[in-house]
C-alpha positions, 0 to 999 in steps of 0.5 A, a space after each residue: 478572528 483567531 487563525 492557528 496552524 496545527 498538525 505540522 508535518 514533514 514528508 507526511 510524518 509528525 516530527 520524524 527522525 531519519 529524514 533522508 531527503 535534502 529537500 523535505 516537504 512541509 504541510 500543516 492544517 488551518 484551525 479556525 472557527 471562522 467560516 469561509 477561510 482560505 489561504 492566500 499565502 504562507 511563509 516558513 522558517 527553518 533554524 538550527 535546533 536550539 537556535 532562534 529564527 533569526 541571524 546565523 541560526 536561520 537556515 531558511 526564510 521563505 518570505 511570503 509564498 503565494 499559495 492556497 494550499 497548506 502542503 507541498 512546500 519544499 525546503 529551499 534553504 541552506 544545505 541540510 546536514 546529516 544527523 541534525 535536528 531542525 526547528 521549523 514554523 509556518 504562518 499564513 495569510 487568509 483571503 482577506 490578507 489577514 496574517 496568522 501568528 507563527 505556529 508553534 515550532 515543530 522539529 525534524 531530524 535528518 538521517 545520514 544524507 551523505 553516503 561517505 559518512 557511512 562507516 559501518 560494515 555489513 557483517 554476516 555469519 559463516 558461509 551458508 551450506 548448499 542445504 542451509 535452512 532458514 535459520 536466523 542469525 544472532 549478532 552481538 557487539 559491545 561498546 563502552 560508555 564513559 560519560 553521560 549520553 546526551 544523544 544517541 542514534 542507531 542507524 540500522 539495516 539488514 539483508 533480511 528482517 531484523 530486530 535491534 536490541 540495546 542491552 535487554 531492550 527490544 528496540 524494534 519491537 514487532 515491526 517487520 523491517 526493513 520494508 521490501 525494496 528492490 533489494 538488489 539495488 536499494 535497502 532501507 535503514 531505520 533510525 532509532 533514538 536509543 539515548 535512554 537505553 545506554 548506561 555507563 560502562 559496557 553495553 551490548 548491541 544485538 541484532 537478530 536477522 531472519 530471512 524476511 523478503 531478502 532470503 525468504 519465500 515469495 510469490 506464487 511459486 514460493 521461491 526462496 533466496 530471490 536476492 541472496 543467501 547470506 543474511 547480514 546486519 548493518 549498524 552505525 551508532 552515533 553517540 554525543 556525550 556530556 563531556 563533549 566527545 562523540 563516538 561512532 560504534 559500528 558493525 565490524 570484525 569485532 562482532 560475533 555471530 551465532 544462533 538462538 531459540 528461533 530455529 527457522 523463520 520464513 515470512 510465508 511458511 512460518 517460524 519455529 522456536 525452542 523456548 528451552 534455549 536461553 537467550 539471556 546471555 546473548 544480551 549480557 555484555 559480560 557473557 562469553 557467548 559459547 558457540 558464537 564465532 567472529 563475523 565475516 564482513 562483506 561488501 555491498 553496492 546497495 544504496 542505503 535510503 532512509 525509511 519514508 513510510 510508517 513501519 509494518 507493526 502491530 496495530 491491533 489485538 483481537 480477542 477470540 470470538 470462539 474456541 472449539 475442538 475440531 472433529 480430529 480433536 485439535 483446538 481451533 481459535 476463531 478470531 471472527 475476522 480475517 486479517 494479516 498477522 500472527 498469533 500470540 499464545 500463553 504457553 504453560 511452564 512445562 518444558 518440551 511440549 511441541 506445539 504447532 499453530 496452523 493458520 488459514 482463512 476458512 474451515 471445511 464443511 465438516 469443521 476442520 481447518 481448510 488447508 486446501 484452498 491454496 494448495 496447487 501442487 502436492 509438492 507444496 504442502 500447506 504453509 503458514 505454520 508456526 512451531 514452538 517447543 515450550 520452555 520450563 516457565 510459563 510465558 507468552 509466545 509470538 513469532 518474530 519474523 513471519 506474517 500470516 493471512 488467517 481468521 482461524 488458527 488450529 493448535 495441535 499439541 496442547 492437551 488442556 483447553 485454551 482460555 480466551 485470555 490465553 490467545 490473541 490475534 496480533 494484527 500487523 500492518 503498515 501503521 497508516 493514519 485512518 482517513 475516512 468514516 462511513 455510516 448508513 441505514 443499511 448495516 450490510 453496506 457498513 459491513 462492506 465498508 469494514 470488509 474493504 478496510 480490513 483488506 486494505 490493512 491486511 495487504 498494505 504491508 511492506 508492499 501493497 500485496 494481492 493477498 496475505 496468504 498466497 503470493 503476497 506480491 505487489 501486483 501493479 494492477 491491483 493497486 492501480 485500480 484500488 488506489 483511489 479508494 485507499 485514499 479515502 480509508 487511510 493517508 496513503 500518500 507516502 506509502 504509494 510514493 514509496 511504491 512508485 520509487 520502487 516501480 521506477 527502479 524496477 522498470 525495464 530499459 524498454 519502459 516495461 513495468 513488471 507485473 509486481 513491484 518489487 519485481 521477483 526476478 532479481 539480478 541475483 537470480 538471473 546471475 545464477 542462470 546459464 546464458 540460454 536460460 537467462 535469455 529466455 527468462 529475460 524474454 518472459 520478463 519483458 513480455 510480462 512487463 507490457 500488460 495493459 492496466 498493470 503497467 499503466 500503474 506507472 501513470 495512473 498511480 501518480 495521477 491518483 496522488 495528484 487528484 486526491 493529495 494535490 501532489 505535483 512533486 510526485 508528477 515531477 519525480 515519476 515523469 521519466 517513468 511515465 513517459 517511458 511506459 507510454 512511449 513503449 506502448 506507442 512503439 509496440 503499437 506502431 511496429 508490431 501487430 498480429 498477422 490477421 490484423 496486418 492483412 485485414 487492417 480493420 482500422 485502416 491507416 490508424 492501425 499503427 495506433 492499435 495495441 494488439 500484441 504482447 501479453 496482457 492479463 485482460 479484464 481479469 476474474 470476471 464472474 464464473 471465469 475458469 483458468 482457461 477462460 482467463 487465458 482465453 480472455 488474455 489472448 483474445 481480448 487484449 486489443 480492446 483493453 490494451 488500446 483503451 489503456 494506451 489512449 487513456 494513459 496518453 491523455 492523462 500524460 498530456 494533462 500531467 505535462 501541461 500541469 508541469 509546464 512541459 508544453 511540447 510534451 503536452 501537445 505530443 501526448 495529446 496528439 497521441 491520445 487523439 490518434 489512439 482514440 480514433 483508432 480505438 473507435 475505428 477498430 472496436 466500436 460498431 453500429 454507432 456505439 451499440 456494439 463495442 469489442 466483444 459486447 461485454 459490460 467491461 467493454 462499455 464501461 471502459 469506453 465510457 469512463 475513458 471518454 473514448 466515444 463521441 457524444 452519440 456513441 456514448 449514449 448508445 453505449 450507455 443504453 447497451 450497457 444498461 441492456 447488458 446489466 438487465 439481461 444479467 438479472 441486475 448482476 455485474 459481469 466485470 473483472 478487476 479493471 473495470 469494476 471500479 468504474 462500473 457504478 460511477 459510469 452508470 450513475 453519472 450517465 443517468 442510470 443511478 437506479 442500476 448502480 443502486 441495484 448492483 450495489 445492493 444485489 445479494 446473489 452472486 456475483 455481488 458485493 453483498 452476497 459476500 457480506 451475507 455469506 459472512 465475509 469479513 474481508 473482500 474476496 478475490 473471486 466473485 463466487 468465493 466458494 465452489 458448488 460443494 461449499 469449498 473455498 475458492 481463491 483468496 478471501 482477503 483480496 482488496 481489488 473488488 473493494 474498489 467499490 467503496 469509493 462509490 460509498 464516499 463519492 456516490 452515496 455521500 457525494 464527497 469528491 475532489 472538484 480540484 486536486 487535493 480537495 482545494 475545491 470539494 464537490 458534495 453531490 450525494 446520490 439518494 436512492 436505493 431505499 437508504 434513509 441515511 448516509 454519513 461519511 467523512 474524509 480527512 483531506 489534505 486540508 482537514 475533515 470534510 463530511 457529508 450526511 443526509 437523511 430522509 425524514 418521515 415527511 420525505 424531506 431530505 436534510 443535508 449537512 456538510 462540513 468543509 475544512 478551512 482553506 477550501 470551498 465546496 460545490 454542493 449539489 442537491 435535489 433532482 434538479 441538480 441545484 448547486 451552491 458554492 460555499 466556504 469553509 464551515 458547517 452548512 445545512 440544506 433541506 428540500 422535499 
């Protein structure tokens, strides 16, 4: 029997450089053709680069570690040094105590772990004028190389998005870095291997810095300069030479700053460039650089942390689906797909042509580009425009420092007709590893699956945004409801960990969680306000930071990572954040209540556990809701939503405490959950469960899914939920918060027939209504268009795409029976007229797959693949027959 260990990773990355943690986390996969293999123990060794796994070179020999999981092993050896490369390997023992051979060694390299090792200075240009536009800065430094370079690493960051150049080589490429963090306090640095780019003699280092998230526009109000108005660059280059010497080259007072062909750049509004301006001299170390002036050095107390997530960069190129002329005569390129990115266009060699590229998701009924869908004020005209003046030579042009959400690009200023080969759509997204596949006999569901993936890829950028067009904000509630679905499409563990680290930094002293992460209310902005306005702004921020379902991301996102990745470390890391959020909710419930409730006390002595004050977004965007409806719902429906979430998060927190061995906390939060649940039932459940809250679908879905009811109440509530679905002519009536739970709640409680009818519904509100209207991503609203055919809201908003979890967990039946899929549940739902469903998920152990088909004789064939290291509970047929199987491939047939 051959056991091989493959896909060795550190912090979810393959052979990373710039690892910025003293305790890296190791994972691997088990590869074997032998069925029924489980891991019972493992051993890891780490040694110095170039050394051996013995003697003084060996930094850590873990010995035999009892563990049935090939992931989550933290380094426990001698202290790792900054900027060092290490080798590591792993072996395992299976369930018969047979040992594998040692894996092939893998590597990782640390970044700068010790803050005192930073010697570079932040450099900036001249002081910005009060009316300074969004003009990028070009920085250049020089270094002389006197011997062959054996190893060179550049550690680079910026206040703004940047590109690094070594001589004429663009090192960063089209990545949008650094990632968005709470830039008042933390900024990420990137590590680059530039060994092969340096030459003997004089070399040029160049950095172009644009507004990015630091100074660029963000949020619903497109506010600019949230974190500051001075762009800055930071470079620290370490060289190891063949003669044994080492050198450090940094940004300092010797660098010079100026401007270049990129005239203006904003992540939301777009970019302007003049290609008549030559940039060749800028990267020539011998050039005098007229117009460049000495930099200014500035101090910054921001903490530098290494990037821990794949970069936002080009992940795909799209060809045009069609190129037409609008009635107004402008060229319109349709890429056939809504996405986030930019346009790459081949420009003619005629200097002085002024082109404008305008991007949007939709066209109007008369064939023009729709630039009105998001314009909420006459003072804010349409954005997402790139402008370029052509140079004397034909060339390809692509903006560097902006990102748009679009399907269509309108090109104005170019007389000759574009050829299909002259234009491409550049998809920009965090380069996450794909995790899931889905196929079925209904092509509409396959399109729905594709739409969800495109919305994920469009919005999982430098934070998890709501949409790539309007706000581009990292809304907590959106990610909280969608995260379980995201795990089935891509490896998002490190991505959500980064988001949670930002959340913990942004969390208020009260425990409140801003509605978006990073928060768009920065210390820099607050410092510019007068005391009265600052006090008012603080009160508003505190109010917004208490919304149920949104702030609960502090608890439910770590729980998602535990359920789907077996990630216990994130539970430890976020423990303080989680408890502060729940404690805040319990404190507000106990000390504040509306006057009417104080007088009536509908829950009696349990009123102190009812959360009925503060601002809450509520269910959010139910079908047909107007702006007034949303406001009314947020005000009047808040107690039933907020109290339900307080009960649920308290219960989850109790379970987390038990997992971490915090027994006292487990009891305390368990008791809190019991009290809040009892208060919920006393305050909002009527007629034995036949009426809950305001008698809406979401009230029953939430109550059942959160296990807030007795058995008898649950039965009555299910009956009432079914009645409401039927009364709506088999349409849903849910918003952001309860839509992810709607189909599972129905199917898991005996009404899978209703779940299928809702899934396959084709009239609005419905998922397949969007598909049949030609959607290529998920819409923000259920309607998508108004009565006149005009677009409504965002057409690239992943929240309602949470239904795709049921494609995997319901139709294909793949779900974790134990955290991290150590035990996999395979329980496919067969129905809805479907004759075949096939899905796979790349779990932390490897690929799990489920495929079923109905043959002409009505027999059902089920084929499952279970990865090594796991077992599966396979359930099939109407009787719920169950079998426990080991790893390998299994086939079952029944009538």
